[in-house]
C-alpha positions as CSV (number, residue, x, y, z in Angstrom):
1,X,-101.7,209.2,169.5
2,X,-104.9,211.0,167.9
3,X,-107.6,209.1,166.8
4,X,-107.1,209.0,163.1
5,X,-103.6,207.4,163.3
6,X,-105.0,204.3,164.9
7,X,-107.1,203.6,162.0
8,X,-106.0,201.1,159.2
9,X,-106.3,202.5,155.6
10,X,-107.9,200.2,153.1
11,X,-108.0,200.1,149.4
12,X,-110.3,198.4,147.0
13,X,-109.2,195.0,145.5
14,X,-108.1,195.7,141.8
15,X,-107.8,192.2,140.6
16,X,-109.7,188.9,139.9
17,X,-106.8,186.8,140.1
18,X,-105.8,184.4,143.3
19,X,-102.7,182.7,144.0
20,X,-103.1,178.9,143.5
21,X,-101.2,177.0,146.3
22,X,-101.8,173.6,147.5
23,X,-102.4,173.3,151.1
24,X,-99.8,170.6,151.6
25,X,-96.9,171.2,149.2
26,X,-95.0,168.1,149.0
27,X,-91.5,168.1,147.9
28,X,-90.6,166.0,145.0
29,X,-87.6,163.6,145.4
30,X,-86.0,160.9,143.3
31,X,-84.8,157.3,144.3
32,X,-81.2,158.6,144.4
33,X,-82.3,161.4,146.9
34,X,-81.2,160.9,150.8
35,X,-83.8,158.7,152.5
36,X,-84.4,161.5,155.3
37,X,-86.0,163.4,152.8
38,X,-88.8,161.1,153.0
39,X,-88.5,160.1,156.7
40,X,-91.2,161.0,159.5
41,X,-89.2,161.9,162.5
42,X,-91.4,161.5,165.7
43,X,-89.5,164.6,167.0
44,X,-91.9,166.7,164.7
45,X,-94.6,164.1,163.7
46,X,-96.5,162.6,166.4
47,X,-96.7,158.8,165.8
48,X,-100.4,157.5,165.9
49,X,-100.8,155.3,169.1
50,X,-103.8,153.1,170.2
51,X,-104.4,151.2,173.3
52,X,-104.5,147.2,173.2
53,X,-107.8,146.9,174.3
54,X,-109.5,149.0,171.6
55,X,-111.6,147.3,169.0
56,X,-109.9,146.9,165.5
57,X,-113.1,148.9,164.4
58,X,-112.2,151.6,166.5
59,X,-108.6,151.5,165.6
60,X,-109.6,151.6,161.7
61,X,-111.7,154.9,162.3
62,X,-108.7,156.4,163.9
63,X,-106.3,155.3,161.2
64,X,-108.6,157.0,158.6
65,X,-109.2,160.1,160.7
66,X,-105.3,160.3,161.0
67,X,-104.6,159.6,157.5
68,X,-102.4,156.8,158.9
69,X,-101.8,153.2,157.9
70,X,-99.9,152.4,161.0
71,X,-100.6,152.7,164.6
72,X,-98.2,151.9,167.5
73,X,-99.8,150.1,170.3
74,X,-99.2,151.5,173.6
75,X,-99.9,150.2,177.1
76,X,-99.7,152.1,180.1
77,X,-100.2,155.7,179.0
78,X,-99.7,158.3,181.4
79,X,-99.1,162.0,181.3
80,X,-96.1,163.9,183.3
81,X,-97.8,166.7,185.6
82,X,-94.9,169.3,184.9
83,X,-94.2,168.9,181.2
84,X,-97.8,167.6,180.2
85,X,-95.8,165.0,177.9
86,X,-97.5,161.7,177.2
87,X,-95.5,158.6,177.9
88,X,-96.2,154.7,177.4
89,X,-94.7,151.5,176.7
90,X,-94.8,150.4,172.9
91,X,-96.1,146.7,172.9
92,X,-96.7,146.2,169.2
93,X,-97.9,147.9,166.1
94,X,-101.1,147.4,164.0
95,X,-101.5,148.5,160.4
96,X,-104.4,148.5,158.0
97,X,-103.5,145.0,156.5
98,X,-103.8,143.6,159.9
99,X,-107.8,144.7,160.2
100,X,-109.1,144.2,156.5
101,X,-109.6,140.9,154.7
102,X,-109.6,137.4,156.2
103,X,-107.3,138.1,159.3
104,X,-110.0,139.4,161.6
105,X,-112.3,137.0,160.5
106,X,-110.2,134.2,161.5
107,X,-109.4,135.7,164.8
108,X,-112.9,136.0,165.5
109,X,-113.7,132.3,164.6
110,X,-110.6,131.2,166.6
111,X,-112.0,132.9,169.8
112,X,-115.3,132.3,169.3
113,X,-116.7,136.0,169.3
114,X,-118.1,138.4,166.8
115,X,-116.0,140.8,164.6
116,X,-116.6,143.6,166.5
117,X,-115.2,141.9,169.7
118,X,-111.8,141.4,167.9
119,X,-109.2,143.7,169.5
120,X,-106.2,145.2,168.7
121,X,-104.0,143.3,171.0
122,X,-105.4,140.0,169.1
123,X,-104.3,141.5,165.6
124,X,-101.3,143.5,166.3
125,X,-97.6,142.4,165.5
126,X,-96.1,142.2,169.0
127,X,-92.8,144.3,170.0
128,X,-90.4,141.2,169.6
129,X,-91.6,140.6,166.1
130,X,-91.4,144.4,164.9
131,X,-88.4,144.7,162.2
132,X,-86.6,148.0,162.6
133,X,-83.6,150.0,161.0
134,X,-81.0,151.8,162.7
135,X,-80.9,155.6,162.5
136,X,-77.3,155.5,161.8
137,X,-77.9,153.5,158.7
138,X,-81.1,155.1,157.9
139,X,-79.5,158.7,157.7
140,X,-76.9,157.6,154.9
141,X,-79.0,155.7,152.5
142,X,-81.2,156.5,149.6
143,X,-85.1,156.3,149.2
144,X,-84.5,153.5,146.6
145,X,-82.8,151.6,149.1
146,X,-85.9,152.2,151.6
147,X,-88.2,151.1,148.7
148,X,-86.3,148.0,147.9
149,X,-86.1,146.8,151.3
150,X,-89.7,147.4,151.7
151,X,-90.5,145.2,148.6
152,X,-88.0,142.3,149.8
153,X,-89.6,142.4,153.3
154,X,-93.1,142.7,151.9
155,X,-94.1,145.6,154.1
156,X,-95.2,148.9,153.8
157,X,-93.6,150.5,156.8
158,X,-90.1,150.6,158.5
159,X,-89.8,151.7,161.9
160,X,-86.4,153.4,162.8
161,X,-84.8,153.2,166.2
162,X,-82.0,155.5,167.5
163,X,-80.1,154.6,170.8
164,X,-82.7,151.8,171.9
165,X,-85.7,154.4,171.4
166,X,-88.0,154.8,168.3
167,X,-86.9,157.8,166.3
168,X,-89.5,157.6,163.5
169,X,-90.6,155.8,160.5
170,X,-90.6,155.3,156.7
171,X,-94.0,154.9,155.2
172,X,-94.3,153.5,151.3
173,X,-97.6,155.5,151.0
174,X,-95.8,158.7,152.1
175,X,-92.7,158.0,149.8
176,X,-95.1,157.6,147.2
177,X,-96.6,160.9,147.4
178,X,-93.1,162.6,146.8
179,X,-92.4,160.1,143.8
180,X,-95.7,160.7,141.9
181,X,-93.8,162.6,139.2
182,X,-91.5,159.6,138.2
183,X,-91.8,156.0,136.9
184,X,-91.7,153.8,139.8
185,X,-90.5,150.9,137.9
186,X,-87.6,149.6,138.1
187,X,-85.7,150.5,141.5
188,X,-82.3,150.1,139.4
189,X,-79.4,149.9,141.2
190,X,-80.7,150.3,144.5
191,X,-80.1,147.2,146.6
192,X,-82.3,146.1,149.8
193,X,-80.9,146.7,153.3
194,X,-83.1,143.6,154.6
195,X,-79.7,142.1,156.0
196,X,-79.5,145.3,158.1
197,X,-83.1,145.3,159.5
198,X,-83.2,143.6,162.9
199,X,-86.0,142.6,165.3
200,X,-86.9,145.5,168.0
201,X,-86.5,143.2,170.9
């Protein structure tokens, strides 16, 4: 191959226009669309995790940097030497609501410590009190059902389990991003799945 054939041939830029494309294009959905269209599957979206001994201030910083409002509290984190995958034991969850407002102040007063000494373990929802939805149900319902359930349960997240393991999560903030183009009220005929939500353990 001669020297000239290895060279790239350039041409001048002939236009001032550019393609306007958002960095993260969100698919718009309706309340009647399948709930899986707004589901965050842990097989593709690694969940945010935090150790129980971390301060709530550091947990808050982690949420902000990850753009998340919920972290799974994981104990005994280890890494497999062969696959490199991390594993651990989920012992609870902590949300942005758990570490703002009066709750941390009350915890500090009850324990006789400063605010910056309040840990994730003190503020988290323990595993036995986390309420979840089975994947077999989640994959058959609509977006409106999930929102109606969140409203009735007064929560912003619903974890989903499959065969005894965490499969993923529905997040109200993420759902709202996909519904920005429509009027959120009312949910309409979508009914709550509250009776189908159960405790994780």
